[in-house]
N, C-alpha and C positions, 0 to 999 in steps of 0.2 A: 135932037140930042137927049138922054136920058135926063140932064141934069138942067135943060132950058126952061127959063120960066119967064116969059113975055111980061105976065101981070104983076110980078113980082109978090103974089101972096106968100108964098113958101118963104120969102126972104121976111116979109113982114113977122111972118108966125117965129122964123127963126129968132129976130130980135127980141121978142116977148118972152121967148123961151130961155132965152142968153140973160135978159137982164133979170128973169126971176132967179136963173141959178146963182147969178152975182149976189142978187143981195141974200139968196140962202146962206151961202160962202161967208160974205160979210158978216151976218149973225152968227154964224157958228166961230168966227175966229174969234169976233167980241167975247162970247160965251168963255172961250180958250183963255184968252188973256185975263179975262175977270176972274176967272179962276185960279191962273198963275200967281194975280196981284193981292188978291184977298181967296184965302183958301177957304174951302168950305168947311163947315163946324161937323164935324165926325162924331157922333154922341160916344159917351164914355160909359162903358158898361158896369164900371165900378162907382159911379157917380155918386148913387146912393149910398154906398158902403166905400167910401176911399180907404179908410184907416184899414180895412183887412186886404188892399189890393198887394202891398208887399208880402204880408205873410203869406198869401195865396200864390203868389211867383215862387216864393222859396221854398213852399211846401212843394209845388209842382218838380222843383230841381232837385228836391231830396229823394222821389220815388223813380224808380226805371218805368218805362213803358209795360205793358204785362199785355200778353197776347190772347188775343178771343179766338175760342174755339167753336165750330160748329158741334151740336149733339154727336154727328156721325164720327167727328175726329175725336170727340172725348170718348166716345166707346171701342174706338179703334185703338185709341192709346189705353185705355184699361185694361184692352185683351192684350195688348203687347206687355202692360207692367204684370199683368198676370203670369202671363207665360215666363217673364225674367223673374219674378218671384219664386217660382218653381225651380228655374234651372239654378238660381242662386241659393236657396236654401239648402238644396242639393249639394251645393259647391262648398259651401263652410260646412257642413255635415256636425263632425263631434265639436268643430271650433266654439259651438257653442257653449260648450261645457264650463266646468270651474276656470275663473281667472283668476289672476294674481292683482288684485288693484293696489293703487298706491294707497299709502296710509289715509285714512280718513280726514279732509282740510289740509291735506298737504299741500305745502309751498314748494313750487318747483322755479327754478331759474335756468334760463338759456345764457349761456354765455360764448360771448365772442372774443376769440383767441387773439384778433388782431387790435382789439380796442383795450388799449391798458386800461383805460378807465371801466370797462366791463369786469375785467380779470381783478382791479383794483377792490371794484367792489364787493365781488366772489370773495376776496382774502376777509375783508371786515365784517361779511356777515354769512359766512357759510355756517355759523353754528345755529344759526336762525332757520336754515333751508332743509329740508326734506328730502328733495332730488334735484340734481344739476343735469344739465344737458350741454353738455361741452362739442364745439362743431370739428369731429375728429375725422369722420369720415364724409368721401364725396363719390358720387356713382357718375363718371363723366360720359361714360357712351353708351353704347347698345349693347357690348358682351360683357365679360367676366372683370374688366378691370374696376379697381377698386381702390381708390386713392387714401392715404391716411397721412395726418399732419398730426402730430400732438406735440403742443408748447409745454417745456419742463416745468415752467411756472404754475401753470394750470394743473399740471398732473402731480405736482409737490402738494400743491393745497388743499386738492381732493384726497390725496393720499394720506394726508394728517386728518381728515376730517372722517364725523362719521354721519354720511350722507349717501345715498343713493347716486349712482354713477349711471346714466343714460346716454352715452354718446349717440349723436346724430349722425343718421345717414341720409345726407341731401343729394339731389339730383344739381348739384350747383357747380359750375368748373368756370373758374375765370371770372368769378363773380356774376355768371350767367346762368339764369336754370336752363338747362337741357330737355325740354319737354319733349321735340321730336324725337332726340335718340333715346328717352325714355321709355316713348310709348313702343319703339322697337325691341328694346331689352324685355319689356313686358309680355311684349308676345311669345318671345322665345323661351320655351322650356327649359332647354338645356343652359341658358345664360342664366335665368333664375335660379336654379338649382345649386349652379357653380357659386354665385353670388352668396347665397344662404350658408353654404358650407362656409366659405372664405370667412364672412363678417362673424357668425356663429364662434368658429374656432378664434379669432381674434378677440373677440368678447371675454370670452375663458380665459385667455392669456392674460389679458388685463384687470381680470378681477372684478369687469363691470358689474353692475346690477339687473341691465338690460341692454335695450336698442329703442333711440325713438328715429322714425322713419318720416322724413318730411320729402316727398315727393310733388311737386309742384308744376305749373304750368302743362298739366295733361289735358287729353282730349276728352268729350263724353265717350267714345269707345273705348278708352281707357279702363272702365269702371269695372268690367270683369275680369279682365287680367291683372288689375290690381288687386281684387279681392283674393285671387288666385294668389298672388306673391306674399301677400300677408298671411293668408292661411297657412303657405308652406314656412313661412318665417317663425309663426307661433307656435306650430309644432316642434321645429328644431329648437327654439330658444324654451320652449316650458321643458323639451325632455333635457335641459341641462339647469333648471328651475332658475331660468331668466326671465325676464318682462317683456313685452312689445308695447311699444306706444306709441300712436300714430297723430299726426298734425293733420288737420283738416280744416280748409277755408272757411269762409260763408258763400252759398249763391255758386258753387262748383259742381256741374252735372257730373264732373269724373268720380264725385265722392258720394256713396251710396250709404247716408249718415246712418242707416237701421244697421246694416250689414256690416260698416266698418266698426260700430257700436258693439256688436256680437262676437267679434273677434278678436279685437285689441283689449289689451289688460287696462289701458288706460287712452282717452281720447282727448288731444290737445286743441281745443278748439279756438284756432287762432284769429281774434277779435281785436285785428287792424286792417290794414290796406284797404280800407273805402276806397282811398286814391293810391297811386303808387307808383313805381318810377317810370312806367310808360304811360300812364293817363297824363289828364289834365292836373292842374293843380287843385287842391281841395283837404279837407281834413282826415287824416288819419282815420279816424274812428268817431263821425259824430254821433251824438247822444241819440236823436232819431234811429239812424242806422244801424247804432247798435242794439236799441233795444228792439226794433223789428226784426232784426237777425237772430237775435236770441231766441226771439217766440217762436221763429221758423226752425229754429235748427235744436233745442235743447229738449223739446219734448219726444224727439226721435231718438234719443241717446239714453241707455242706462246711466240713472243719476250717481251711482257711485262709480263710474267709470269716466266722468267727466272734469276736465282739468281747463280752465279758462284762461286763455294767454295775452296779457294785456304788454300793450307795446309802450316804450318810452324813447323813442327816437323820432326824425325828423324827415323830410324832403326838401330839398332847395331845387324849385323849379325853374328853368328861363323861361320866359313869355316872348319867345320868338317864334315865325312862322318860316319854314316848320320848326319845331321844338324838338332840343334834344332829350335823352333820356335823362330823367332826374338823378341829382345826388342826394344818396342816402347819409345821414349824418348820426351820429350819435347825440345823448342829450347836451353833455359839455360841447360838442363840435359846434350845436345851435346856437348856444350862448355867446361861445368865442366868435361865431360869425356874425350874431347882432350885436356884440361890441366893436368888432373891426369896421364894420358897415355902417356905425352909427344908429341903427335902427333901435326901434323901441317895440319889444314883444308886448302884443297884446293878449287874452284870454277872451275867446269869443265865445261870452256866456252861453249863447243860443246852441252853437255847436259843440262847447265844452272841448276845445283843442285850442294851444297857441299858434299865434298867426305874427309875420311880420313881412315887409317887403323892402327891397333895396335896388340901388341902380350899380351895376359894375363897372370898370374900367373902359369897358367901348359902350357905356350910356344903355345897355340891355337891364333892362328889368325883371328882379326875379322874385319870386312868391315863394315864403318859406312857411310851412306848416308841420307843427310838432306835438309831440305829447309827454307832459312832463309829470310832476308829484300829483300835481292838481289836478290833472284831467284822469289820472290813475287812481286816484282817491276819491273822486266824482263816481267812476265806475265800477269801483269795490262798493260802494255804497247802493248803488243801482243794483248789483247782483245779489246785495244781501236783503234786500225787499222781496 
């Protein structure tokens, strides 16, 4: 038989091999158990400079990852950009001409009609404000629908004041930005022409000084249709001696800053929302983020058309998984919330934003970040340097 071994030689060899393998297995098990009981020492790369470890980690969290391109990819992007530049230069055409900028060093205030504190603050300080942006118009869909809502008290306050009134047209409906619908609207020539006619007619009837355009959550491919829209708006507004001001966020490819700056009479740079309703919790506008954002955007805009818009509000994030959208709060509501929950707000000096946390009735942790007078004052000082 094939396995028959009368001399038992193969059996003895098998015993030797089996014994050797058993010893090896026991040795491996001993090493494994030793590692589990006594963890191996892992070298600390920061041991020589342990004091900077936290600083390095914090700094890494403050920066977004930046893509790395090959030489061929860069060349291709430069060619595409050159083609876009020729097309957009032709698009804006005569819109590069004489602008109607706001007064030098103008103070501009945005007013939220649904916030009594905002309207009350306007009433107390309107004499010191050069231009007011009330939230009167909204663009809810993809067609020629224009929603209007004008609060009587706000209108009376503005009617008694010698200030420029620039009603805001925002793609906001039911407290949600309508980015997808606005993309389709911008791509529709007839819808754009219809809205331009409607809004300019209504501004003239109200005796306004112009329009503030605030379209958010757009896609990168909306960049050129957006430029077409503001060129059309500018032409219709200037024909009635009215201004066009345009809100632009940081780090958004839908907004070509150089071209928006050539068309708009004033560019409202939104220096806030580093963290926002649908993002993770964090500062509204940290010092580092703000400084780097200004360095990137301001050199690309005409200095006499720049208006920096600073925030004075907060967000309340619920730290659950999955997390719901944050709740936006006015500054007074933030302070009321801190008192009601027994929280002690602190000013994070490295970030220059306010912050506190609390537990709700269901034992969920909330993280609140906000900006108030101290943050705004520091930001004004930084801009003056």
